[in-house]
C-alpha positions in Angstrom: 25.6 -7.0 12.1 27.3 -6.6 9.0 27.2 -4.6 5.7 24.7 -6.9 4.0 22.8 -7.4 7.2 22.6 -3.3 7.2 21.5 -3.1 3.8 18.8 -6.2 3.9 17.1 -4.1 6.7 17.4 -1.0 4.7 15.9 -2.8 1.7 12.5 -3.8 3.8 11.8 -0.9 5.6 12.5 1.1 2.1 10.0 -1.3 0.6 7.6 -0.9 3.6 7.6 3.3 3.0 7.3 2.9 -1.2 4.3 0.3 -0.3 2.7 2.0 2.2 2.8 -0.9 4.5 4.0 -1.7 8.0 5.8 -4.8 9.6 5.8 -6.7 12.6 9.7 -6.7 13.1 13.0 -6.9 11.0 14.6 -10.4 10.2 16.6 -11.5 13.4 19.8 -11.5 11.5 19.4 -7.6 10.6 17.4 -6.5 13.3 19.7 -3.7 14.9 21.3 -4.6 18.5 22.2 -1.4 19.2 22.5 2.2 18.4 25.4 2.0 15.9 24.1 -0.7 14.1 20.7 1.6 13.9 22.2 4.3 12.4 24.1 2.4 10.0 20.9 0.7 8.6 19.8 4.2 8.4 22.8 5.3 6.4 22.1 2.6 3.8 18.4 3.4 3.8 19.4 7.3 3.1 21.3 6.1 -0.2 18.0 4.3 -1.3 15.8 7.2 -0.7 18.3 9.0 -3.0 17.6 6.7 -5.5 14.4 8.1 -6.1 13.6 10.9 -8.9 14.3 14.4 -8.1 14.9 13.1 -4.4 17.8 14.8 -2.3 18.2 15.9 1.5 17.0 18.8 2.5 18.1 18.5 6.3 17.6 16.5 9.2 14.8 15.7 12.0 15.2 15.4 15.7 13.4 13.2 17.7 12.5 12.4 21.6 13.7 16.0 22.4 10.1 16.3 24.9 9.7 14.2 27.9 6.1 13.6 26.7 7.0 12.2 23.7 10.1 10.0 25.3 7.5 8.8 27.4 4.9 8.1 24.9 7.3 5.7 22.6 9.4 4.6 25.9 12.9 6.0 24.8 15.0 8.3 27.1 17.4 9.7 24.5 17.1 12.1 21.4 17.6 10.4 18.0 18.1 12.0 14.2 16.8 11.0 10.8 17.1 12.7 7.4 14.0 15.3 5.6 14.0 14.7 1.8 13.2 17.2 -1.0 10.3 14.5 -2.0 8.6 14.2 1.3 8.3 18.0 2.1 5.6 20.8 1.1 4.2 24.2 2.4 1.3 25.0 4.7 -2.1 24.9 3.0 -1.4 21.4 1.3 -3.2 18.6 0.7 -1.8 15.2 1.7 -3.7 11.8 0.7 -4.1 9.0 3.1 -2.9 6.4 0.9 0.7 7.5 0.8 0.9 7.0 4.5 0.7 4.0 7.1 -0.2 5.1 10.5 0.6 8.8 11.0 1.3 11.2 13.7 1.6 14.8 13.7 4.1 16.7 15.8 3.9 20.4 15.5 7.9 21.8 15.6 10.1 24.7 15.5 12.9 24.2 12.6 16.1 26.3 11.5 17.6 27.0 8.5 21.7 26.6 8.8 23.2 29.7 7.1 26.8 28.3 6.4 28.5 25.0 6.7 29.4 24.3 10.0 32.9 23.6 10.7 33.1 20.5 12.8 36.7 20.8 13.7 35.5 23.2 16.1 33.1 20.7 17.5 32.2 20.2 20.6 30.0 23.3 20.2 28.5 25.5 22.9 25.1 26.9 23.1 26.3 30.3 22.1 28.7 29.3 19.6 26.1 27.6 17.3 23.6 30.9 17.2 25.9 32.4 14.4 25.2 29.2 12.3 21.0 30.0 12.4 19.5 31.8 9.8 16.0 31.9 10.6 13.4 29.9 12.4 10.5 28.4 10.6 7.0 27.2 11.8 6.4 23.6 11.0 4.9 20.2 11.3 6.5 16.9 10.8 4.5 13.4 10.3 5.7 10.6 11.7 5.1 7.0 10.8 5.4 4.0 13.1 5.9 1.7 10.6 6.1 -1.3 13.2 3.0 -3.3 14.0 3.4 -2.6 17.8 2.4 -0.8 20.7 4.5 3.0 20.3 6.3 1.8 24.1 7.4 -1.8 22.4 8.5 -0.5 19.0 12.2 0.5 20.6 14.7 3.3 19.7 16.8 0.8 17.4 14.0 0.2 15.2 12.9 4.1 15.2 16.5 5.1 14.3 16.7 2.6 11.4 13.3 3.7 9.8 14.8 7.4 9.6 13.6 8.0 12.7 10.3 7.3 12.1 10.1 10.5 9.3 7.5 10.7 6.9 6.9 14.2 5.7 8.0 17.9 6.7 5.5 20.6 6.0 7.0 24.2 6.3 5.4 27.8 7.2 5.6 30.3 4.6 7.5 32.9 7.2 10.9 32.8 8.3 12.0 34.6 11.4 15.1 35.9 13.1 16.4 34.5 16.3 15.9 38.2 17.9 12.1 37.7 17.1 10.9 35.2 19.5 11.8 33.8 22.9 12.1 30.3 22.5 12.4 29.4 25.8 8.7 30.1 26.1 6.7 30.1 23.3 3.1 28.5 23.3 1.9 26.3 20.2 -1.6 25.0 19.7 -3.1 22.1 17.9 -6.2 22.1 16.0 -7.8 19.1 14.0 -11.2 20.1 12.6 -11.3 23.2 14.2 -11.4 21.7 17.8 -8.5 22.6 20.0 -6.6 18.9 21.0 -3.4 19.8 22.3 -1.2 22.8 23.5 3.0 22.6 23.8 5.6 25.0 24.2 9.0 25.2 22.7 10.2 24.8 26.2 9.0 21.3 25.9 12.0 20.8 23.4 15.1 20.4 25.9 14.1 23.6 27.4 14.6 25.5 23.9 15.2 24.1 20.5 18.1 25.8 20.0 19.6 22.7 22.4 17.9 20.3 20.2 20.0 21.9 17.2 23.4 21.8 19.4 22.7 18.3 20.4 22.5 17.4 16.6 25.5 19.4 15.5 27.7 17.7 18.3 26.2 14.3 17.8 26.8 14.5 13.8 30.3 15.9 14.7 31.4 12.8 16.5 30.6 11.0 13.2 32.3 13.4 10.8 29.3 15.0 9.2 28.7 18.5 9.4 25.2 20.4 8.6 25.2 22.3 5.2 24.4 25.8 4.2 20.6 26.0 3.6 19.7 22.3 5.2 16.9 22.7 7.9 16.8 21.1 11.1 13.2 19.8 12.8 14.3 20.2 16.8 11.1 17.8 17.6 7.7 18.3 19.0 6.0 20.9 21.5 3.4 18.2 22.1 3.3 14.7 22.4 2.9 12.7 18.8 -0.9 13.1 17.5 -2.9 10.5 15.3 -3.9 11.3 12.1 -6.9 10.4 10.8 -8.6 10.4 7.2 -10.8 13.5 6.7 -8.5 15.9 9.1 -8.1 19.2 8.7 -5.1 20.3 10.9 -3.8 23.7 12.1 -0.7 24.2 14.4 -1.0 27.6 15.5 2.6 29.3 15.9 1.1 32.5 17.8 3.3 35.4 16.5 4.8 33.1 13.9 1.3 32.2 12.1 -0.2 28.9 11.3 0.9 25.9 9.5 -2.0 23.9 8.4 -2.9 20.9 5.8 -5.5 18.8 4.9 -5.5 15.1 5.3 -7.9 13.4 2.6 
């Protein structure tokens, strides 16, 4: 693929997002053939998102850091996308179904970055990135699989191209320091309309969500891209992705970290 086709693919995906529609597939000439192509499309898509009024990047999301989610969409490795200011809110918000296509919810541990990361020190090890973590934030990511296919048939290249399927990010109002939690074993429960739908654990995210952050930092460093001060990283779902329906009242219970809630109308 070349820049013309990266841009063509990005415009199609951007229009799907703006119009809240899906697609069967990208045209053959702009279908990413490998992961490098896919991230090149994502980079062009990012430029289009940034043309929206008052929209800017607030961080990154990591997807498929959970073996159950990997099985659900037939993907064997993590990938990342961007989080945007226009598409995020706080717990207690109300979201309108007209702004989504086929959304799913994912409870996730997110980290805020304390300072710009010096990528000249990469590759990093686990203990080296701890100093870059300002706080942990309970959160929910809403993903939207734009392609009109079974989840297992979409493919990693399409997920990456469509901004890692990231649609919206909802954060809890409280923030926590690392020494407050044991991220190797922190349970999370999902309630929909007051009924428990799923139980997960921080350990489902590569054994510890910090491992997801480590993977992202090193992957971005390979591309010469640092994470910046105050950016957030949503590290991947602690459960399977759960379909969202009109009228759902959603609560993710993070135990000692409190709840993240929203209404989907």
